[in-house]
A tleap script that builds the chain and sets N, CA, C and O, in Angstrom:
source leaprc.protein.ff14SB
mol = sequence {
  NMET SER LYS LEU ALA ALA ALA GLN ILE SER
  LEU GLU ARG ARG GLY ARG LEU SER THR ILE
  GLY MET THR LEU ALA ASN LEU ASN PRO PHE
  ASN GLY ASN GLY VAL PHE VAL ALA GLN TYR
  LEU ARG ARG LEU THR GLU ARG LEU ASP LEU
  GLY ALA GLU PHE VAL TYR GLN LYS ASP PRO
  ARG MET PRO GLY GLY GLN ILE SER ALA LEU
  SER TYR ALA ALA ARG TYR THR MET PRO ASP
  TYR ILE PHE SER GLY SER THR ALA ILE ASN
  SER ALA THR CALA
}
set mol.1.N position { 51.251 -59.619 72.378 }
set mol.1.CA position { 51.472 -58.275 71.899 }
set mol.1.C position { 50.384 -57.935 70.880 }
set mol.1.O position { 50.170 -58.683 69.926 }
set mol.2.N position { 49.716 -56.839 71.077 }
set mol.2.CA position { 48.684 -56.426 70.127 }
set mol.2.C position { 49.303 -55.529 69.062 }
set mol.2.O position { 50.306 -54.854 69.296 }
set mol.3.N position { 48.685 -55.540 67.897 }
set mol.3.CA position { 49.148 -54.667 66.830 }
set mol.3.C position { 47.950 -53.994 66.176 }
set mol.3.O position { 46.824 -54.484 66.263 }
set mol.4.N position { 48.199 -52.889 65.533 }
set mol.4.CA position { 47.157 -52.118 64.884 }
set mol.4.C position { 46.574 -52.916 63.726 }
set mol.4.O position { 47.309 -53.361 62.845 }
set mol.5.N position { 45.256 -53.100 63.723 }
set mol.5.CA position { 44.606 -53.883 62.678 }
set mol.5.C position { 44.126 -53.020 61.515 }
set mol.5.O position { 44.149 -53.465 60.368 }
set mol.6.N position { 43.696 -51.802 61.795 }
set mol.6.CA position { 43.185 -50.934 60.741 }
set mol.6.C position { 43.281 -49.482 61.184 }
set mol.6.O position { 43.217 -49.174 62.374 }
set mol.7.N position { 43.434 -48.600 60.211 }
set mol.7.CA position { 43.467 -47.162 60.491 }
set mol.7.C position { 42.805 -46.435 59.329 }
set mol.7.O position { 42.871 -46.878 58.182 }
set mol.8.N position { 42.167 -45.317 59.640 }
set mol.8.CA position { 41.462 -44.562 58.613 }
set mol.8.C position { 41.434 -43.091 58.984 }
set mol.8.O position { 41.303 -42.735 60.155 }
set mol.9.N position { 41.561 -42.237 57.971 }
set mol.9.CA position { 41.400 -40.801 58.174 }
set mol.9.C position { 40.479 -40.287 57.071 }
set mol.9.O position { 40.642 -40.630 55.900 }
set mol.10.N position { 39.517 -39.467 57.457 }
set mol.10.CA position { 38.548 -38.924 56.504 }
set mol.10.C position { 38.477 -37.413 56.643 }
set mol.10.O position { 38.671 -36.854 57.723 }
set mol.11.N position { 38.196 -36.775 55.530 }
set mol.11.CA position { 38.040 -35.325 55.486 }
set mol.11.C position { 36.834 -35.027 54.610 }
set mol.11.O position { 36.703 -35.571 53.514 }
set mol.12.N position { 35.953 -34.157 55.099 }
set mol.12.CA position { 34.765 -33.802 54.328 }
set mol.12.C position { 34.563 -32.296 54.374 }
set mol.12.O position { 34.714 -31.673 55.425 }
set mol.13.N position { 34.226 -31.721 53.244 }
set mol.13.CA position { 33.951 -30.285 53.150 }
set mol.13.C position { 32.552 -30.123 52.599 }
set mol.13.O position { 32.271 -30.531 51.472 }
set mol.14.N position { 31.674 -29.531 53.388 }
set mol.14.CA position { 30.295 -29.304 52.962 }
set mol.14.C position { 30.101 -27.841 52.616 }
set mol.14.O position { 30.384 -26.954 53.422 }
set mol.15.N position { 29.624 -27.604 51.429 }
set mol.15.CA position { 29.297 -26.259 50.992 }
set mol.15.C position { 27.792 -26.107 50.856 }
set mol.15.O position { 27.037 -27.030 51.166 }
set mol.16.N position { 27.365 -24.967 50.402 }
set mol.16.CA position { 25.939 -24.715 50.238 }
set mol.16.C position { 25.332 -25.602 49.151 }
set mol.16.O position { 24.191 -26.046 49.276 }
set mol.17.N position { 26.094 -25.860 48.083 }
set mol.17.CA position { 25.571 -26.635 46.960 }
set mol.17.C position { 26.316 -27.936 46.696 }
set mol.17.O position { 25.921 -28.688 45.806 }
set mol.18.N position { 27.373 -28.226 47.434 }
set mol.18.CA position { 28.136 -29.441 47.159 }
set mol.18.C position { 28.830 -29.956 48.414 }
set mol.18.O position { 29.032 -29.236 49.391 }
set mol.19.N position { 29.184 -31.227 48.341 }
set mol.19.CA position { 29.956 -31.886 49.393 }
set mol.19.C position { 31.076 -32.666 48.721 }
set mol.19.O position { 30.846 -33.370 47.738 }
set mol.20.N position { 32.284 -32.541 49.249 }
set mol.20.CA position { 33.421 -33.299 48.740 }
set mol.20.C position { 34.076 -34.010 49.916 }
set mol.20.O position { 34.212 -33.440 50.999 }
set mol.21.N position { 34.478 -35.254 49.700 }
set mol.21.CA position { 35.090 -36.011 50.778 }
set mol.21.C position { 36.228 -36.875 50.275 }
set mol.21.O position { 36.243 -37.297 49.118 }
set mol.22.N position { 37.179 -37.132 51.156 }
set mol.22.CA position { 38.299 -38.022 50.852 }
set mol.22.C position { 38.572 -38.885 52.072 }
set mol.22.O position { 38.464 -38.429 53.210 }
set mol.23.N position { 38.928 -40.137 51.817 }
set mol.23.CA position { 39.265 -41.067 52.885 }
set mol.23.C position { 40.521 -41.829 52.495 }
set mol.23.O position { 40.649 -42.288 51.360 }
set mol.24.N position { 41.436 -41.962 53.428 }
set mol.24.CA position { 42.612 -42.818 53.286 }
set mol.24.C position { 42.498 -43.889 54.356 }
set mol.24.O position { 42.246 -43.583 55.521 }
set mol.25.N position { 42.680 -45.138 53.968 }
set mol.25.CA position { 42.515 -46.230 54.925 }
set mol.25.C position { 43.633 -47.251 54.773 }
set mol.25.O position { 44.080 -47.554 53.666 }
set mol.26.N position { 44.066 -47.768 55.900 }
set mol.26.CA position { 45.043 -48.859 55.971 }
set mol.26.C position { 46.285 -48.605 55.120 }
set mol.26.O position { 46.778 -49.510 54.446 }
set mol.27.N position { 46.785 -47.376 55.155 }
set mol.27.CA position { 48.003 -47.056 54.415 }
set mol.27.C position { 49.205 -47.684 55.103 }
set mol.27.O position { 49.384 -47.546 56.313 }
set mol.28.N position { 50.014 -48.366 54.329 }
set mol.28.CA position { 51.230 -48.967 54.848 }
set mol.28.C position { 52.329 -48.796 53.803 }
set mol.28.O position { 52.409 -49.594 52.869 }
set mol.29.N position { 53.173 -47.781 53.936 }
set mol.29.CA position { 54.216 -47.559 52.935 }
set mol.29.C position { 55.257 -48.673 52.894 }
set mol.29.O position { 55.944 -48.832 51.886 }
set mol.30.N position { 55.385 -49.440 53.961 }
set mol.30.CA position { 56.357 -50.536 53.988 }
set mol.30.C position { 55.893 -51.712 53.142 }
set mol.30.O position { 56.710 -52.388 52.517 }
set mol.31.N position { 54.590 -51.960 53.117 }
set mol.31.CA position { 54.036 -53.046 52.305 }
set mol.31.C position { 53.498 -52.559 50.966 }
set mol.31.O position { 53.201 -53.370 50.089 }
set mol.32.N position { 53.370 -51.258 50.798 }
set mol.32.CA position { 52.850 -50.706 49.553 }
set mol.32.C position { 51.371 -50.937 49.352 }
set mol.32.O position { 50.931 -51.185 48.229 }
set mol.33.N position { 50.587 -50.861 50.428 }
set mol.33.CA position { 49.152 -51.051 50.250 }
set mol.33.C position { 48.363 -49.946 50.923 }
set mol.33.O position { 48.881 -49.203 51.757 }
set mol.34.N position { 47.089 -49.854 50.540 }
set mol.34.CA position { 46.197 -48.863 51.117 }
set mol.34.C position { 44.979 -48.648 50.244 }
set mol.34.O position { 44.882 -49.182 49.139 }
set mol.35.N position { 44.051 -47.856 50.759 }
set mol.35.CA position { 42.804 -47.561 50.061 }
set mol.35.C position { 42.611 -46.045 50.037 }
set mol.35.O position { 42.818 -45.365 51.042 }
set mol.36.N position { 42.213 -45.528 48.877 }
set mol.36.CA position { 41.889 -44.113 48.708 }
set mol.36.C position { 40.470 -44.023 48.162 }
set mol.36.O position { 40.130 -44.704 47.194 }
set mol.37.N position { 39.641 -43.182 48.782 }
set mol.37.CA position { 38.260 -42.984 48.341 }
set mol.37.C position { 38.007 -41.483 48.206 }
set mol.37.O position { 38.340 -40.715 49.109 }
set mol.38.N position { 37.425 -41.066 47.091 }
set mol.38.CA position { 37.047 -39.664 46.882 }
set mol.38.C position { 35.580 -39.616 46.464 }
set mol.38.O position { 35.142 -40.393 45.616 }
set mol.39.N position { 34.824 -38.693 47.070 }
set mol.39.CA position { 33.407 -38.549 46.751 }
set mol.39.C position { 33.085 -37.091 46.456 }
set mol.39.O position { 33.687 -36.174 47.014 }
set mol.40.N position { 32.114 -36.903 45.560 }
set mol.40.CA position { 31.629 -35.560 45.252 }
set mol.40.C position { 30.125 -35.639 45.053 }
set mol.40.O position { 29.641 -36.478 44.293 }
set mol.41.N position { 29.387 -34.777 45.727 }
set mol.41.CA position { 27.932 -34.716 45.605 }
set mol.41.C position { 27.546 -33.270 45.334 }
set mol.41.O position { 27.971 -32.362 46.049 }
set mol.42.N position { 26.743 -33.060 44.304 }
set mol.42.CA position { 26.377 -31.699 43.883 }
set mol.42.C position { 24.864 -31.551 43.836 }
set mol.42.O position { 24.168 -32.384 43.254 }
set mol.43.N position { 24.363 -30.498 44.445 }
set mol.43.CA position { 22.931 -30.195 44.401 }
set mol.43.C position { 22.622 -29.541 43.061 }
set mol.43.O position { 23.198 -28.508 42.717 }
set mol.44.N position { 21.705 -30.151 42.303 }
set mol.44.CA position { 21.307 -29.596 41.009 }
set mol.44.C position { 20.032 -28.774 41.114 }
set mol.44.O position { 19.900 -27.727 40.479 }
set mol.45.N position { 19.103 -29.253 41.913 }
set mol.45.CA position { 17.874 -28.514 42.184 }
set mol.45.C position { 17.617 -28.589 43.681 }
set mol.45.O position { 18.400 -29.183 44.423 }
set mol.46.N position { 16.536 -27.994 44.118 }
set mol.46.CA position { 16.204 -28.033 45.543 }
set mol.46.C position { 16.002 -29.463 46.037 }
set mol.46.O position { 16.198 -29.746 47.218 }
set mol.47.N position { 15.613 -30.361 45.139 }
set mol.47.CA position { 15.320 -31.742 45.536 }
set mol.47.C position { 16.317 -32.778 45.009 }
set mol.47.O position { 16.381 -33.881 45.552 }
set mol.48.N position { 17.084 -32.465 43.984 }
set mol.48.CA position { 17.920 -33.461 43.313 }
set mol.48.C position { 19.408 -33.197 43.520 }
set mol.48.O position { 19.898 -32.095 43.271 }
set mol.49.N position { 20.122 -34.237 43.984 }
set mol.49.CA position { 21.580 -34.219 44.120 }
set mol.49.C position { 22.151 -35.353 43.278 }
set mol.49.O position { 21.593 -36.450 43.252 }
set mol.50.N position { 23.261 -35.094 42.589 }
set mol.50.CA position { 23.972 -36.114 41.823 }
set mol.50.C position { 25.435 -36.113 42.248 }
set mol.50.O position { 25.986 -35.077 42.617 }
set mol.51.N position { 26.058 -37.295 42.190 }
set mol.51.CA position { 27.451 -37.354 42.601 }
set mol.51.C position { 28.170 -38.571 42.069 }
set mol.51.O position { 27.601 -39.395 41.354 }
set mol.52.N position { 29.442 -38.665 42.438 }
set mol.52.CA position { 30.291 -39.772 42.011 }
set mol.52.C position { 31.241 -40.143 43.145 }
set mol.52.O position { 31.550 -39.334 44.020 }
set mol.53.N position { 31.692 -41.395 43.097 }
set mol.53.CA position { 32.665 -41.885 44.074 }
set mol.53.C position { 33.725 -42.691 43.329 }
set mol.53.O position { 33.406 -43.533 42.490 }
set mol.54.N position { 34.982 -42.423 43.647 }
set mol.54.CA position { 36.108 -43.158 43.076 }
set mol.54.C position { 36.828 -43.886 44.205 }
set mol.54.O position { 37.153 -43.287 45.230 }
set mol.55.N position { 37.075 -45.181 44.013 }
set mol.55.CA position { 37.779 -45.994 45.006 }
set mol.55.C position { 39.000 -46.609 44.333 }
set mol.55.O position { 38.903 -47.172 43.243 }
set mol.56.N position { 40.148 -46.497 44.993 }
set mol.56.CA position { 41.388 -47.101 44.500 }
set mol.56.C position { 42.018 -47.887 45.640 }
set mol.56.O position { 42.218 -47.358 46.734 }
set mol.57.N position { 42.329 -49.145 45.380 }
set mol.57.CA position { 42.982 -49.980 46.386 }
set mol.57.C position { 44.239 -50.583 45.791 }
set mol.57.O position { 44.237 -51.100 44.673 }
set mol.58.N position { 45.313 -50.506 46.562 }
set mol.58.CA position { 46.590 -51.096 46.141 }
set mol.58.C position { 47.021 -52.086 47.205 }
set mol.58.O position { 47.081 -51.765 48.392 }
set mol.59.N position { 47.317 -53.289 46.760 }
set mol.59.CA position { 47.766 -54.339 47.670 }
set mol.59.C position { 48.525 -55.372 46.846 }
set mol.59.O position { 47.943 -55.984 45.950 }
set mol.60.N position { 49.806 -55.581 47.125 }
set mol.60.CA position { 50.589 -56.531 46.337 }
set mol.60.C position { 50.060 -57.960 46.404 }
set mol.60.O position { 50.400 -58.779 45.550 }
set mol.61.N position { 49.239 -58.273 47.398 }
set mol.61.CA position { 48.692 -59.632 47.519 }
set mol.61.C position { 47.513 -59.876 46.577 }
set mol.61.O position { 47.114 -61.024 46.377 }
set mol.62.N position { 46.947 -58.805 45.991 }
set mol.62.CA position { 45.819 -58.950 45.063 }
set mol.62.C position { 46.337 -59.270 43.669 }
set mol.62.O position { 47.426 -58.827 43.303 }
set mol.63.N position { 45.581 -60.031 42.884 }
set mol.63.CA position { 45.969 -60.233 41.486 }
set mol.63.C position { 46.030 -58.885 40.765 }
set mol.63.O position { 45.067 -58.121 40.808 }
set mol.64.N position { 47.127 -58.592 40.119 }
set mol.64.CA position { 47.313 -57.311 39.447 }
set mol.64.C position { 47.832 -56.222 40.368 }
set mol.64.O position { 48.326 -55.199 39.895 }
set mol.65.N position { 47.727 -56.424 41.670 }
set mol.65.CA position { 48.286 -55.489 42.629 }
set mol.65.C position { 47.447 -54.269 42.952 }
set mol.65.O position { 47.719 -53.582 43.936 }
set mol.66.N position { 46.422 -53.979 42.137 }
set mol.66.CA position { 45.604 -52.800 42.389 }
set mol.66.C position { 44.252 -52.938 41.701 }
set mol.66.O position { 44.091 -53.724 40.767 }
set mol.67.N position { 43.289 -52.164 42.178 }
set mol.67.CA position { 41.951 -52.161 41.587 }
set mol.67.C position { 41.336 -50.788 41.805 }
set mol.67.O position { 41.620 -50.118 42.798 }
set mol.68.N position { 40.495 -50.379 40.873 }
set mol.68.CA position { 39.783 -49.110 41.031 }
set mol.68.C position { 38.346 -49.289 40.564 }
set mol.68.O position { 38.043 -50.169 39.758 }
set mol.69.N position { 37.471 -48.441 41.083 }
set mol.69.CA position { 36.060 -48.494 40.698 }
set mol.69.C position { 35.476 -47.094 40.751 }
set mol.69.O position { 35.839 -46.285 41.604 }
set mol.70.N position { 34.579 -46.827 39.839 }
set mol.70.CA position { 33.883 -45.549 39.784 }
set mol.70.C position { 32.394 -45.824 39.873 }
set mol.70.O position { 31.869 -46.656 39.133 }
set mol.71.N position { 31.708 -45.134 40.772 }
set mol.71.CA position { 30.260 -45.296 40.890 }
set mol.71.C position { 29.595 -43.928 40.896 }
set mol.71.O position { 30.215 -42.912 41.211 }
set mol.72.N position { 28.329 -43.932 40.541 }
set mol.72.CA position { 27.538 -42.707 40.475 }
set mol.72.C position { 26.346 -42.827 41.409 }
set mol.72.O position { 25.839 -43.926 41.639 }
set mol.73.N position { 25.896 -41.697 41.950 }
set mol.73.CA position { 24.794 -41.717 42.908 }
set mol.73.C position { 23.820 -40.585 42.623 }
set mol.73.O position { 24.174 -39.559 42.043 }
set mol.74.N position { 22.580 -40.805 43.051 }
set mol.74.CA position { 21.543 -39.783 42.949 }
set mol.74.C position { 20.719 -39.804 44.228 }
set mol.74.O position { 20.526 -40.850 44.848 }
set mol.75.N position { 20.238 -38.629 44.605 }
set mol.75.CA position { 19.373 -38.514 45.786 }
set mol.75.C position { 18.264 -37.525 45.461 }
set mol.75.O position { 18.517 -36.410 45.004 }
set mol.76.N position { 17.029 -37.955 45.705 }
set mol.76.CA position { 15.865 -37.100 45.488 }
set mol.76.C position { 15.160 -36.931 46.821 }
set mol.76.O position { 14.734 -37.914 47.428 }
set mol.77.N position { 15.033 -35.692 47.283 }
set mol.77.CA position { 14.497 -35.408 48.611 }
set mol.77.C position { 13.094 -34.821 48.506 }
set mol.77.O position { 12.857 -33.856 47.779 }
set mol.78.N position { 12.182 -35.422 49.241 }
set mol.78.CA position { 10.807 -34.936 49.356 }
set mol.78.C position { 10.564 -34.575 50.820 }
set mol.78.O position { 11.368 -34.941 51.678 }
set mol.79.N position { 9.482 -33.870 51.124 }
set mol.79.CA position { 9.240 -33.486 52.519 }
set mol.79.C position { 9.156 -34.669 53.491 }
set mol.79.O position { 9.585 -34.556 54.639 }
set mol.80.N position { 8.606 -35.801 53.037 }
set mol.80.CA position { 8.405 -36.933 53.946 }
set mol.80.C position { 9.306 -38.133 53.674 }
set mol.80.O position { 9.278 -39.096 54.439 }
set mol.81.N position { 10.105 -38.104 52.607 }
set mol.81.CA position { 10.956 -39.250 52.304 }
set mol.81.C position { 12.114 -38.828 51.406 }
set mol.81.O position { 12.121 -37.738 50.834 }
set mol.82.N position { 13.095 -39.729 51.301 }
set mol.82.CA position { 14.266 -39.514 50.447 }
set mol.82.C position { 14.486 -40.778 49.632 }
set mol.82.O position { 14.542 -41.873 50.193 }
set mol.83.N position { 14.611 -40.643 48.321 }
set mol.83.CA position { 15.002 -41.740 47.447 }
set mol.83.C position { 16.481 -41.566 47.126 }
set mol.83.O position { 16.922 -40.467 46.791 }
set mol.84.N position { 17.237 -42.639 47.227 }
set mol.84.CA position { 18.647 -42.562 46.845 }
set mol.84.C position { 19.074 -43.886 46.236 }
set mol.84.O position { 18.499 -44.935 46.524 }
set mol.85.N position { 20.088 -43.818 45.394 }
set mol.85.CA position { 20.606 -45.018 44.769 }
set mol.85.C position { 21.962 -44.746 44.161 }
set mol.85.O position { 22.364 -43.600 43.963 }
set mol.86.N position { 22.656 -45.833 43.870 }
set mol.86.CA position { 23.966 -45.698 43.235 }
set mol.86.C position { 24.181 -46.860 42.284 }
set mol.86.O position { 23.547 -47.908 42.408 }
set mol.87.N position { 25.073 -46.662 41.344 }
set mol.87.CA position { 25.409 -47.700 40.392 }
set mol.87.C position { 26.895 -47.613 40.069 }
set mol.87.O position { 27.457 -46.524 39.963 }
set mol.88.N position { 27.512 -48.759 39.919 }
set mol.88.CA position { 28.917 -48.820 39.516 }
set mol.88.C position { 28.945 -49.063 38.016 }
set mol.88.O position { 28.512 -50.113 37.542 }
set mol.89.N position { 29.446 -48.107 37.285 }
set mol.89.CA position { 29.474 -48.201 35.830 }
set mol.89.C position { 30.614 -49.100 35.356 }
set mol.89.O position { 30.420 -49.936 34.474 }
set mol.90.N position { 31.784 -48.932 35.933 }
set mol.90.CA position { 32.926 -49.717 35.485 }
set mol.90.C position { 33.898 -49.939 36.627 }
set mol.90.O position { 33.883 -49.232 37.635 }
set mol.91.N position { 34.729 -50.925 36.444 }
set mol.91.CA position { 35.861 -51.124 37.345 }
set mol.91.C position { 37.008 -51.646 36.495 }
set mol.91.O position { 36.795 -52.268 35.454 }
set mol.92.N position { 38.197 -51.391 36.942 }
set mol.92.CA position { 39.359 -51.788 36.157 }
set mol.92.C position { 40.441 -52.320 37.073 }
set mol.92.O position { 40.617 -51.840 38.193 }
set mol.93.N position { 41.152 -53.300 36.595 }
set mol.93.CA position { 42.315 -53.798 37.322 }
set mol.93.C position { 43.527 -53.636 36.425 }
set mol.93.O position { 43.422 -53.673 35.199 }
set mol.94.N position { 44.659 -53.457 37.045 }
set mol.94.CA position { 45.890 -53.314 36.264 }
set mol.94.C position { 46.982 -54.150 36.886 }
set mol.94.O position { 48.105 -54.173 36.383 }
savepdb mol mol.pdb
quit
């Protein structure tokens, strides 16, 4: 008998100057676990975009039962190339 190994639903809204996205993954209300991801990217100039991503995971099998992380991203666009990078400033467990 096969069983579902993973499931995910994502939603993204792109505007003229910003993009916002949300993802829910492996939600299981019976076990109390799942992953939530939210992203926001904002165009500051014609070439520069800045954004952030928040990730929250809940799983009773993990030490503390949950974890979250916040990261920041930047993208610089030129006619022939794109520079991008991200950094995680902090993470917390409870």
